[in-house]
C-alpha positions as CSV (number, residue, x, y, z in Angstrom):
1,X,2.2,-25.8,10.9
2,X,2.0,-23.5,7.9
3,X,-1.7,-22.8,8.6
4,X,-1.0,-22.1,12.2
5,X,1.9,-19.8,11.3
6,X,-0.2,-17.8,8.8
7,X,-3.0,-17.5,11.3
8,X,-0.6,-16.2,14.0
9,X,1.0,-13.8,11.5
10,X,-2.4,-12.5,10.4
11,X,-3.3,-11.6,13.9
12,X,0.2,-10.1,14.5
13,X,0.0,-8.0,11.4
14,X,-3.5,-6.7,12.3
15,X,-2.3,-5.8,15.8
16,X,0.4,-3.4,14.7
17,X,-0.9,0.0,15.9
18,X,0.3,2.2,13.1
19,X,-1.9,5.1,14.1
20,X,-0.6,5.2,17.6
21,X,3.1,4.7,16.6
22,X,3.1,7.2,13.8
23,X,1.4,9.9,15.8
24,X,3.5,9.3,18.9
25,X,6.9,8.8,17.2
26,X,6.6,11.4,14.4
27,X,4.4,14.1,16.0
28,X,4.8,13.4,19.7
29,X,1.0,13.0,20.3
30,X,-0.6,10.1,22.2
31,X,-3.8,9.8,20.2
32,X,-5.3,7.5,22.9
33,X,-5.6,10.5,25.1
34,X,-6.8,13.1,22.6
35,X,-9.6,13.7,20.2
36,X,-11.8,10.6,19.9
37,X,-9.0,8.5,21.5
38,X,-9.2,6.1,18.6
39,X,-6.0,4.8,17.0
40,X,-7.4,5.0,13.5
41,X,-6.6,7.3,10.6
42,X,-9.5,9.8,11.2
43,X,-8.2,10.7,14.7
44,X,-4.6,10.9,13.5
45,X,-5.7,13.2,10.7
46,X,-7.7,15.4,13.0
47,X,-5.0,15.6,15.6
48,X,-1.7,15.9,13.7
49,X,-2.8,16.3,10.1
50,X,-3.5,14.2,7.1
51,X,0.2,13.9,6.1
52,X,0.3,11.4,8.9
53,X,-3.4,10.3,8.8
54,X,-3.3,9.2,5.1
55,X,-0.3,6.8,5.6
56,X,-2.1,5.4,8.6
57,X,-5.1,4.7,6.5
58,X,-3.1,3.0,3.8
59,X,-1.2,0.9,6.3
60,X,-4.4,-0.1,8.2
61,X,-5.9,-1.2,4.9
62,X,-2.8,-3.1,4.0
63,X,-2.6,-5.1,7.2
64,X,-6.0,-6.5,6.3
65,X,-5.3,-7.1,2.7
66,X,-1.9,-8.7,2.9
67,X,-2.8,-11.6,5.1
68,X,-5.7,-12.5,2.9
69,X,-3.7,-12.1,-0.3
70,X,-0.6,-14.0,0.9
71,X,-2.6,-16.8,2.4
72,X,-4.3,-17.3,-0.9
73,X,-0.9,-17.3,-2.7
74,X,1.1,-19.5,-0.4
75,X,-1.6,-21.8,1.0
76,X,-4.1,-22.1,-1.8
77,X,-5.3,-25.5,-0.4
78,X,-6.9,-23.6,2.4
79,X,-9.2,-21.9,-0.1
80,X,-11.6,-19.0,0.6
81,X,-12.4,-20.2,4.2
82,X,-8.8,-19.9,5.3
83,X,-8.3,-16.6,3.6
84,X,-11.4,-15.3,5.4
85,X,-10.0,-16.7,8.7
86,X,-6.8,-14.8,8.2
87,X,-8.8,-11.6,7.5
88,X,-10.9,-12.0,10.6
89,X,-7.8,-12.5,12.7
90,X,-6.3,-9.4,11.2
91,X,-9.4,-7.3,12.1
92,X,-9.4,-8.8,15.6
93,X,-5.8,-8.0,16.0
94,X,-6.5,-4.4,15.1
95,X,-9.4,-4.2,17.6
96,X,-7.5,-6.0,20.4
97,X,-3.9,-5.2,19.9
98,X,-1.4,-6.8,22.4
99,X,0.8,-3.8,21.8
100,X,-1.9,-1.7,23.5
101,X,-2.9,-4.1,26.2
102,X,-5.5,-5.7,24.0
103,X,-7.2,-2.4,23.2
104,X,-7.2,-1.0,19.7
105,X,-9.2,0.6,16.9
106,X,-12.6,0.1,15.3
107,X,-11.5,-2.1,12.4
108,X,-13.1,-0.3,9.5
109,X,-9.9,0.3,7.4
110,X,-8.5,-3.2,8.1
111,X,-11.9,-4.8,7.2
112,X,-11.9,-2.8,4.0
113,X,-8.5,-4.3,3.2
114,X,-9.7,-7.8,3.8
115,X,-12.6,-7.6,1.4
116,X,-10.8,-5.5,-1.2
117,X,-8.9,-8.6,-2.0
118,X,-11.9,-10.9,-2.3
119,X,-14.8,-8.7,-3.3
120,X,-13.5,-5.4,-4.7
121,X,-16.8,-4.4,-6.3
122,X,-18.7,-4.8,-3.1
123,X,-16.1,-2.7,-1.3
124,X,-16.5,0.0,-3.9
125,X,-20.2,0.1,-3.2
126,X,-19.6,0.3,0.5
127,X,-17.2,3.1,0.1
128,X,-19.8,5.0,-2.0
129,X,-22.3,4.5,0.8
130,X,-19.7,5.8,3.3
131,X,-19.0,8.9,1.2
132,X,-22.7,9.6,0.6
133,X,-23.6,9.3,4.3
134,X,-20.5,11.4,5.3
135,X,-21.3,14.1,2.8
136,X,-24.9,14.4,4.1
137,X,-24.4,14.0,7.8
138,X,-20.7,15.0,8.2
139,X,-20.0,12.1,10.7
140,X,-17.3,9.6,9.9
141,X,-18.7,7.3,12.5
142,X,-22.1,7.2,10.9
143,X,-20.6,6.7,7.4
144,X,-18.6,3.7,8.8
145,X,-21.7,2.2,10.4
146,X,-23.8,2.5,7.3
147,X,-21.0,1.1,5.1
148,X,-20.6,-1.9,7.4
149,X,-24.3,-2.5,7.5
150,X,-24.7,-2.3,3.7
151,X,-21.5,-4.2,2.7
152,X,-23.2,-7.7,2.9
153,X,-26.2,-6.4,1.0
154,X,-24.0,-4.8,-1.7
155,X,-22.0,-8.0,-2.0
156,X,-25.1,-10.1,-2.4
157,X,-26.7,-7.9,-5.0
158,X,-23.5,-7.2,-7.0
159,X,-22.8,-11.0,-7.1
160,X,-26.2,-11.8,-8.5
161,X,-27.0,-8.8,-10.6
162,X,-23.6,-7.6,-11.9
163,X,-21.2,-10.5,-11.8
164,X,-23.8,-13.3,-12.3
165,X,-22.0,-15.4,-9.7
166,X,-23.2,-17.5,-6.9
167,X,-23.1,-15.9,-3.5
168,X,-20.3,-17.4,-1.3
169,X,-21.9,-17.9,2.1
170,X,-18.5,-18.1,3.6
171,X,-17.9,-14.5,2.4
172,X,-21.4,-13.3,3.3
173,X,-21.2,-14.8,6.8
174,X,-17.8,-13.4,7.4
175,X,-19.0,-9.9,6.3
176,X,-21.9,-10.1,8.7
177,X,-19.6,-11.2,11.5
178,X,-17.1,-8.4,10.9
179,X,-19.9,-5.8,10.4
180,X,-21.4,-6.7,13.7
181,X,-17.9,-6.3,15.3
182,X,-17.4,-2.9,13.7
183,X,-20.9,-1.7,14.8
184,X,-20.1,-2.9,18.4
185,X,-16.9,-0.8,18.4
186,X,-19.0,2.2,17.4
187,X,-21.5,1.7,20.2
188,X,-20.6,4.9,22.0
189,X,-21.0,6.8,18.7
190,X,-24.4,5.2,18.2
191,X,-25.6,6.2,21.6
192,X,-24.4,9.8,21.0
193,X,-26.2,9.8,17.6
194,X,-29.4,8.5,19.2
195,X,-29.4,11.2,21.9
196,X,-28.3,13.8,19.4
197,X,-25.0,14.6,21.1
198,X,-22.7,13.3,18.3
199,X,-22.5,16.7,16.6
200,X,-21.4,18.3,19.8
201,X,-18.8,15.6,20.4
202,X,-17.4,15.9,16.9
203,X,-17.1,19.7,17.2
204,X,-15.5,19.4,20.6
205,X,-13.0,16.9,19.2
206,X,-12.2,19.2,16.3
207,X,-11.6,22.1,18.7
208,X,-9.3,20.0,20.9
209,X,-7.5,18.9,17.7
210,X,-7.0,22.5,16.6
211,X,-5.6,23.4,20.0
212,X,-3.3,20.3,19.9
213,X,-1.9,21.3,16.5
214,X,-1.5,24.9,17.6
215,X,0.6,23.8,20.6
216,X,2.9,21.9,18.3
């Protein structure tokens, strides 16, 4: 029963739509209808400012990290596989939130929280990849895609070369699974990048966001 309870609570924690609730309750903006229409921190920051967007980022990371950490503390007999299961459920909860009729966000920040607990060095490498891609191309979506793609590679290389540890195929397989999920949530962004319309879409979102903030 404890395993089932933790699994349920992991999904429930991940499904809490902090971005939607904070933007709507504190700023009166339904972010599902404005900007990129995503419930994540980037859209919140663009629409209502980073004084709201940054707390959303922290909370979205936390709802991935806490289920993994607490399951390891209170159900250590489940080991890494159960911690990873809780992490996957948290990410799926974020992507398919029952609070939003099983629609949600793209899962990047929540996935970061999951692996920050288990593989912090690999997460640091993925964050550096994100920052480098974002600095060069100015697209958060592209940075997220590259960070997701490279996270399993960074984990494998850092485990072997830096930590001199054996690669956990449970961790590696879960990283690949979640990375594929994140890439699928970015499929519209990928199509826009391929047909070179992403820059226009981002500029259009920023203009709408400026108008939204001015109206407030």
